[in-house]
PyMOL commands that place a pseudoatom at each C-alpha (Angstrom):
pseudoatom trace, name=CA, resn=MET, resi=1, chain=A, elem=C, hetatm=0, pos=[0.000, 0.000, 0.000]
pseudoatom trace, name=CA, resn=ALA, resi=2, chain=A, elem=C, hetatm=0, pos=[1.454, 3.389, -0.985]
pseudoatom trace, name=CA, resn=TYR, resi=3, chain=A, elem=C, hetatm=0, pos=[1.246, 6.293, 1.412]
pseudoatom trace, name=CA, resn=GLN, resi=4, chain=A, elem=C, hetatm=0, pos=[1.678, 9.940, 0.651]
pseudoatom trace, name=CA, resn=VAL, resi=5, chain=A, elem=C, hetatm=0, pos=[4.268, 11.277, 3.074]
pseudoatom trace, name=CA, resn=ARG, resi=6, chain=A, elem=C, hetatm=0, pos=[3.398, 14.656, 4.474]
pseudoatom trace, name=CA, resn=ARG, resi=7, chain=A, elem=C, hetatm=0, pos=[5.914, 16.786, 6.280]
pseudoatom trace, name=CA, resn=LEU, resi=8, chain=A, elem=C, hetatm=0, pos=[5.408, 16.994, 10.031]
pseudoatom trace, name=CA, resn=SER, resi=9, chain=A, elem=C, hetatm=0, pos=[6.605, 20.119, 11.737]
pseudoatom trace, name=CA, resn=ALA, resi=10, chain=A, elem=C, hetatm=0, pos=[5.924, 21.029, 15.320]
pseudoatom trace, name=CA, resn=LYS, resi=11, chain=A, elem=C, hetatm=0, pos=[7.630, 22.512, 18.308]
pseudoatom trace, name=CA, resn=GLN, resi=12, chain=A, elem=C, hetatm=0, pos=[9.558, 20.183, 20.580]
pseudoatom trace, name=CA, resn=PRO, resi=13, chain=A, elem=C, hetatm=0, pos=[6.931, 19.771, 23.340]
pseudoatom trace, name=CA, resn=MET, resi=14, chain=A, elem=C, hetatm=0, pos=[4.272, 18.871, 20.766]
pseudoatom trace, name=CA, resn=ILE, resi=15, chain=A, elem=C, hetatm=0, pos=[6.474, 16.233, 19.134]
pseudoatom trace, name=CA, resn=GLY, resi=16, chain=A, elem=C, hetatm=0, pos=[7.137, 14.602, 22.498]
pseudoatom trace, name=CA, resn=ARG, resi=17, chain=A, elem=C, hetatm=0, pos=[3.436, 14.473, 23.338]
pseudoatom trace, name=CA, resn=LEU, resi=18, chain=A, elem=C, hetatm=0, pos=[2.572, 13.156, 19.877]
pseudoatom trace, name=CA, resn=ILE, resi=19, chain=A, elem=C, hetatm=0, pos=[5.153, 10.389, 20.127]
pseudoatom trace, name=CA, resn=ARG, resi=20, chain=A, elem=C, hetatm=0, pos=[3.960, 9.371, 23.586]
pseudoatom trace, name=CA, resn=GLU, resi=21, chain=A, elem=C, hetatm=0, pos=[0.320, 9.325, 22.520]
pseudoatom trace, name=CA, resn=LEU, resi=22, chain=A, elem=C, hetatm=0, pos=[1.079, 7.494, 19.256]
pseudoatom trace, name=CA, resn=ARG, resi=23, chain=A, elem=C, hetatm=0, pos=[3.060, 4.900, 21.170]
pseudoatom trace, name=CA, resn=GLN, resi=24, chain=A, elem=C, hetatm=0, pos=[0.206, 4.460, 23.644]
pseudoatom trace, name=CA, resn=VAL, resi=25, chain=A, elem=C, hetatm=0, pos=[-2.392, 4.152, 20.851]
pseudoatom trace, name=CA, resn=MET, resi=26, chain=A, elem=C, hetatm=0, pos=[-0.219, 1.421, 19.351]
pseudoatom trace, name=CA, resn=ASN, resi=27, chain=A, elem=C, hetatm=0, pos=[0.025, -0.144, 22.826]
pseudoatom trace, name=CA, resn=LEU, resi=28, chain=A, elem=C, hetatm=0, pos=[3.825, -0.206, 22.679]
pseudoatom trace, name=CA, resn=SER, resi=29, chain=A, elem=C, hetatm=0, pos=[6.470, 0.409, 25.309]
pseudoatom trace, name=CA, resn=GLN, resi=30, chain=A, elem=C, hetatm=0, pos=[9.235, 2.850, 24.461]
pseudoatom trace, name=CA, resn=GLU, resi=31, chain=A, elem=C, hetatm=0, pos=[11.456, -0.140, 23.725]
pseudoatom trace, name=CA, resn=LYS, resi=32, chain=A, elem=C, hetatm=0, pos=[8.948, -1.727, 21.320]
pseudoatom trace, name=CA, resn=PHE, resi=33, chain=A, elem=C, hetatm=0, pos=[8.215, 1.617, 19.669]
pseudoatom trace, name=CA, resn=ALA, resi=34, chain=A, elem=C, hetatm=0, pos=[11.944, 2.128, 19.175]
pseudoatom trace, name=CA, resn=ASP, resi=35, chain=A, elem=C, hetatm=0, pos=[12.139, -1.282, 17.496]
pseudoatom trace, name=CA, resn=GLU, resi=36, chain=A, elem=C, hetatm=0, pos=[9.199, -0.363, 15.250]
pseudoatom trace, name=CA, resn=LEU, resi=37, chain=A, elem=C, hetatm=0, pos=[11.038, 2.753, 14.053]
pseudoatom trace, name=CA, resn=GLY, resi=38, chain=A, elem=C, hetatm=0, pos=[14.494, 1.207, 13.972]
pseudoatom trace, name=CA, resn=MET, resi=39, chain=A, elem=C, hetatm=0, pos=[15.647, 3.509, 16.764]
pseudoatom trace, name=CA, resn=THR, resi=40, chain=A, elem=C, hetatm=0, pos=[16.998, 2.934, 20.254]
pseudoatom trace, name=CA, resn=PHE, resi=41, chain=A, elem=C, hetatm=0, pos=[15.124, 3.180, 23.537]
pseudoatom trace, name=CA, resn=PRO, resi=42, chain=A, elem=C, hetatm=0, pos=[17.201, 6.191, 24.708]
pseudoatom trace, name=CA, resn=THR, resi=43, chain=A, elem=C, hetatm=0, pos=[16.325, 8.042, 21.496]
pseudoatom trace, name=CA, resn=ILE, resi=44, chain=A, elem=C, hetatm=0, pos=[12.578, 7.561, 22.003]
pseudoatom trace, name=CA, resn=ASN, resi=45, chain=A, elem=C, hetatm=0, pos=[12.938, 8.502, 25.654]
pseudoatom trace, name=CA, resn=ARG, resi=46, chain=A, elem=C, hetatm=0, pos=[14.759, 11.731, 24.757]
pseudoatom trace, name=CA, resn=TRP, resi=47, chain=A, elem=C, hetatm=0, pos=[12.082, 12.610, 22.190]
pseudoatom trace, name=CA, resn=GLU, resi=48, chain=A, elem=C, hetatm=0, pos=[9.233, 12.061, 24.637]
pseudoatom trace, name=CA, resn=ASN, resi=49, chain=A, elem=C, hetatm=0, pos=[10.955, 14.013, 27.395]
pseudoatom trace, name=CA, resn=GLY, resi=50, chain=A, elem=C, hetatm=0, pos=[11.815, 16.962, 25.162]
pseudoatom trace, name=CA, resn=HIS, resi=51, chain=A, elem=C, hetatm=0, pos=[15.575, 16.492, 25.261]
pseudoatom trace, name=CA, resn=ALA, resi=52, chain=A, elem=C, hetatm=0, pos=[15.874, 15.850, 21.511]
pseudoatom trace, name=CA, resn=LYS, resi=53, chain=A, elem=C, hetatm=0, pos=[13.813, 16.223, 18.368]
pseudoatom trace, name=CA, resn=PRO, resi=54, chain=A, elem=C, hetatm=0, pos=[13.374, 13.509, 15.734]
pseudoatom trace, name=CA, resn=SER, resi=55, chain=A, elem=C, hetatm=0, pos=[15.315, 13.905, 12.503]
pseudoatom trace, name=CA, resn=PRO, resi=56, chain=A, elem=C, hetatm=0, pos=[13.392, 14.596, 9.293]
pseudoatom trace, name=CA, resn=ILE, resi=57, chain=A, elem=C, hetatm=0, pos=[13.756, 10.921, 8.337]
pseudoatom trace, name=CA, resn=ALA, resi=58, chain=A, elem=C, hetatm=0, pos=[12.367, 9.803, 11.712]
pseudoatom trace, name=CA, resn=LEU, resi=59, chain=A, elem=C, hetatm=0, pos=[9.475, 12.259, 11.309]
pseudoatom trace, name=CA, resn=LYS, resi=60, chain=A, elem=C, hetatm=0, pos=[8.652, 10.648, 7.956]
pseudoatom trace, name=CA, resn=GLN, resi=61, chain=A, elem=C, hetatm=0, pos=[8.571, 7.238, 9.645]
pseudoatom trace, name=CA, resn=ILE, resi=62, chain=A, elem=C, hetatm=0, pos=[6.273, 8.620, 12.360]
pseudoatom trace, name=CA, resn=ASP, resi=63, chain=A, elem=C, hetatm=0, pos=[4.035, 10.104, 9.671]
pseudoatom trace, name=CA, resn=LEU, resi=64, chain=A, elem=C, hetatm=0, pos=[3.806, 6.708, 7.964]
pseudoatom trace, name=CA, resn=LEU, resi=65, chain=A, elem=C, hetatm=0, pos=[2.753, 5.135, 11.275]
pseudoatom trace, name=CA, resn=LEU, resi=66, chain=A, elem=C, hetatm=0, pos=[0.056, 7.799, 11.651]
pseudoatom trace, name=CA, resn=GLN, resi=67, chain=A, elem=C, hetatm=0, pos=[-1.225, 7.028, 8.154]
pseudoatom trace, name=CA, resn=GLN, resi=68, chain=A, elem=C, hetatm=0, pos=[-1.278, 3.294, 8.855]
pseudoatom trace, name=CA, resn=LEU, resi=69, chain=A, elem=C, hetatm=0, pos=[-3.515, 3.915, 11.858]
pseudoatom trace, name=CA, resn=SER, resi=70, chain=A, elem=C, hetatm=0, pos=[-6.189, 5.399, 9.571]
pseudoatom trace, name=CA, resn=ASP, resi=71, chain=A, elem=C, hetatm=0, pos=[-8.788, 7.346, 11.581]
pseudoatom trace, name=CA, resn=ARG, resi=72, chain=A, elem=C, hetatm=0, pos=[-6.873, 7.164, 14.860]
pseudoatom trace, name=CA, resn=GLY, resi=73, chain=A, elem=C, hetatm=0, pos=[-3.715, 8.402, 13.172]
pseudoatom trace, name=CA, resn=GLU, resi=74, chain=A, elem=C, hetatm=0, pos=[-5.590, 11.178, 11.408]
pseudoatom trace, name=CA, resn=ALA, resi=75, chain=A, elem=C, hetatm=0, pos=[-7.124, 12.235, 14.738]
pseudoatom trace, name=CA, resn=LEU, resi=76, chain=A, elem=C, hetatm=0, pos=[-3.627, 12.499, 16.231]
pseudoatom trace, name=CA, resn=ARG, resi=77, chain=A, elem=C, hetatm=0, pos=[-2.384, 14.415, 13.183]
pseudoatom trace, name=CA, resn=THR, resi=78, chain=A, elem=C, hetatm=0, pos=[-5.271, 16.885, 13.472]
pseudoatom trace, name=CA, resn=LYS, resi=79, chain=A, elem=C, hetatm=0, pos=[-4.737, 17.258, 17.211]
pseudoatom trace, name=CA, resn=TYR, resi=80, chain=A, elem=C, hetatm=0, pos=[-1.011, 17.978, 16.960]
pseudoatom trace, name=CA, resn=PHE, resi=81, chain=A, elem=C, hetatm=0, pos=[-0.753, 19.533, 13.482]
pseudoatom trace, name=CA, resn=PRO, resi=82, chain=A, elem=C, hetatm=0, pos=[-4.044, 21.365, 12.805]
pseudoatom trace, name=CA, resn=GLU, resi=83, chain=A, elem=C, hetatm=0, pos=[-2.358, 23.776, 10.384]
pseudoatom trace, name=CA, resn=ASP, resi=84, chain=A, elem=C, hetatm=0, pos=[-1.397, 20.856, 8.096]
pseudoatom trace, name=CA, resn=GLU, resi=85, chain=A, elem=C, hetatm=0, pos=[-5.062, 20.376, 7.183]
pseudoatom trace, name=CA, resn=SER, resi=86, chain=A, elem=C, hetatm=0, pos=[-5.202, 23.782, 5.478]
pseudoatom trace, name=CA, resn=LYS, resi=87, chain=A, elem=C, hetatm=0, pos=[-2.081, 22.964, 3.403]
pseudoatom trace, name=CA, resn=SER, resi=88, chain=A, elem=C, hetatm=0, pos=[-3.641, 19.871, 1.766]
for i in range(1, 88): cmd.bond("trace and resi %d" % i, "trace and resi %d" % (i + 1))
show_as sticks, trace
zoom trace
């Protein structure tokens, strides 16, 4: 299935909250979420706690996960990136 990748852009605190909520929707621990993205546990932990921001490549992977979650992913996208809707 092909997905159109949209660019995510948000301030650091929003990214951390999005990642935590996405991980919880997927019912994954930080360790399992890290595996899903091909990252390490400390990386996910730093993102969620606001100590680091995902790279553009990691943001694309997160966007793909949001798209795979269909309605739930779109609800998260709208919650954290409402301005993206007007750019479509």
